[in-house]
C-alpha positions in Angstrom: 4.2 -28.1 13.7 2.8 -26.3 16.6 1.4 -22.7 16.7 4.6 -21.2 18.0 6.6 -22.8 15.3 4.0 -21.6 12.7 4.2 -18.1 14.0 8.0 -18.1 13.8 7.8 -19.4 10.3 5.3 -16.8 9.4 7.4 -14.0 10.8 10.5 -15.3 9.0 8.9 -15.4 5.6 6.6 -12.3 5.9 8.6 -9.1 6.5 5.7 -6.7 5.9 3.9 -5.9 9.2 0.5 -5.6 7.5 0.9 -9.0 5.9 1.8 -10.4 9.4 -1.3 -8.8 10.9 -3.4 -10.2 8.1 -2.1 -13.7 8.8 -2.8 -13.3 12.5 -6.4 -12.1 11.7 -7.1 -15.1 9.3 -5.8 -17.4 11.9 -8.0 -16.0 14.6 -11.1 -16.3 12.3 -10.1 -19.8 11.1 -9.8 -20.9 14.8 -13.2 -19.4 15.6 -14.7 -21.0 12.5 -13.2 -24.4 13.6 -14.8 -24.1 17.1 -18.3 -23.2 15.6 -18.0 -26.1 13.1 -16.5 -28.7 15.4 -13.4 -29.0 13.5 -9.7 -29.2 14.6 -8.8 -25.7 15.8 -5.0 -26.2 15.7 -5.1 -27.4 12.1 -7.4 -24.6 11.0 -5.2 -22.1 12.7 -2.1 -23.3 11.0 -3.8 -22.8 7.7 -4.8 -19.3 8.7 -1.4 -18.2 10.0 0.5 -19.8 7.1 -1.8 -19.3 4.0 0.3 -16.3 2.6 3.7 -17.7 3.6 5.0 -17.2 0.1 3.7 -13.6 -0.3 7.1 -12.0 -0.3 8.4 -14.4 -2.9 5.4 -14.3 -5.2 3.9 -10.9 -4.8 5.2 -9.9 -8.2 3.8 -13.1 -9.8 0.3 -13.8 -8.5 0.0 -16.8 -10.6 2.6 -18.7 -8.3 1.1 -17.3 -5.1 -0.2 -20.2 -2.9 1.4 -22.8 -5.0 5.0 -22.0 -3.7 3.6 -21.7 -0.2 1.6 -25.0 -0.3 4.8 -26.8 -1.7 6.8 -25.3 1.2 4.3 -26.6 3.7 4.1 -29.9 2.1 8.0 -30.3 2.3 7.7 -29.4 5.9 5.2 -32.3 6.6 2.1 -30.3 7.3 -1.2 -32.2 6.9 -2.6 -32.6 3.3 -5.8 -30.7 4.3 -3.9 -27.7 5.4 -1.7 -27.8 2.3 -4.7 -28.2 0.1 -6.5 -25.2 1.8 -3.5 -23.0 1.3 -3.2 -24.0 -2.3 -6.8 -23.6 -3.2 -7.3 -20.1 -1.4 -5.9 -18.3 -4.5 -8.7 -18.1 -7.0 -6.3 -17.7 -9.9 -5.6 -21.4 -10.0 -9.2 -22.5 -10.1 -8.7 -25.4 -7.8 -11.6 -27.0 -6.1 -12.1 -26.3 -2.5 -13.2 -29.8 -1.4 -13.0 -29.7 2.4 -14.5 -27.4 5.0 -11.1 -26.0 5.8 -10.5 -25.0 2.2 -13.9 -23.5 2.0 -13.4 -21.6 5.2 -10.0 -20.2 4.3 -11.3 -19.0 0.9 -14.2 -17.2 2.6 -12.5 -15.7 5.6 -9.3 -14.3 3.7 -11.2 -11.4 2.2 -13.5 -11.0 5.3 -10.5 -10.0 7.4 -9.6 -7.1 5.0 -13.2 -5.9 5.0 -13.4 -5.9 8.8 -10.1 -4.0 9.0 -11.2 -1.5 6.4 -14.4 -1.0 8.4 -12.5 -0.3 11.6 -10.3 2.1 9.9 -13.1 4.4 8.7 -14.7 4.5 12.1 -13.6 7.6 14.0 -12.1 5.5 16.8 -10.2 3.3 14.3 -10.7 0.3 16.7 -12.3 -3.0 16.2 -14.1 -2.6 19.5 -15.9 0.4 18.1 -17.7 -1.6 15.4 -20.3 -4.2 15.3 -21.7 -6.7 12.7 -24.3 -4.2 11.4 -21.5 -1.6 10.8 -19.5 -4.2 8.7 -22.6 -5.4 6.9 -23.4 -1.9 5.9 -19.9 -1.4 4.4 -20.3 -4.8 2.8 -23.1 -3.3 0.8 -21.1 -0.5 -0.5 -19.5 -1.6 -3.7 -16.9 1.1 -3.7 -15.7 0.3 -0.2 -12.7 -2.0 0.2 -13.0 -3.2 -3.4 -10.2 -5.7 -2.8 -12.4 -7.6 -0.4 -14.3 -9.9 -2.8 -18.0 -9.9 -1.8 -18.6 -13.1 -3.8 -15.8 -14.9 -2.1 -17.0 -13.7 1.3 -20.6 -15.0 0.4 -19.2 -18.5 -0.1 -19.6 -18.7 3.7 -22.9 -20.3 2.7 -20.9 -23.4 1.6 -20.0 -23.7 5.4 -23.6 -23.6 6.3 -23.4 -20.1 7.6 -25.5 -17.1 6.9 -23.5 -13.9 6.0 -24.5 -12.2 9.2 -23.3 -15.0 11.4 -20.1 -15.4 9.5 -19.3 -11.7 9.9 -20.0 -11.9 13.5 -17.7 -14.8 14.0 -15.0 -13.0 12.2 -15.4 -9.7 13.9 -15.5 -11.3 17.3 -12.4 -13.5 16.6 -10.5 -10.3 15.4 -11.7 -8.2 18.4 -10.2 -10.9 20.7 -6.8 -10.2 19.3 -7.1 -6.5 18.6 -4.0 -5.5 20.4 -1.9 -7.8 18.1 -3.6 -6.2 15.0 -3.0 -2.6 16.3 -6.7 -2.0 16.1 
């Protein structure tokens, strides 16, 4: 599956525009992380753009989220490491995140939400208006963007990245596609 096919599949299955934007943001960060870590950017991008492919179907049953999506991707013949990363990104299943791709997807999923929330509280409401320090300050505020698990974001250390570098990679990746994200 190439990127265009994956994007079409994501748009077919995710009707909510914010979920689509989230998928694009995670894809961008996953691609940037793959470049930084010397991994396959195309495969990592597929994991990012497709990681929530089952959201519409499973939103009322979080215990099924990521399992349904991973099974869909397996049936479509996606590589096993992409399928495993999608399956393991939902903490509810307690699955091990064995490969770098799985660890990266798990860490960057909530990071994108934190970055979006940080941009939205800035007066300009633009990704270009914020920097790593601004995001890290928000990271330290427990009441801010509570849905963005700080513990999950901190697992960037399993990729050999310090928090500041991880946030910088994520922010720059999202800034590069800001028009697509509407930010």
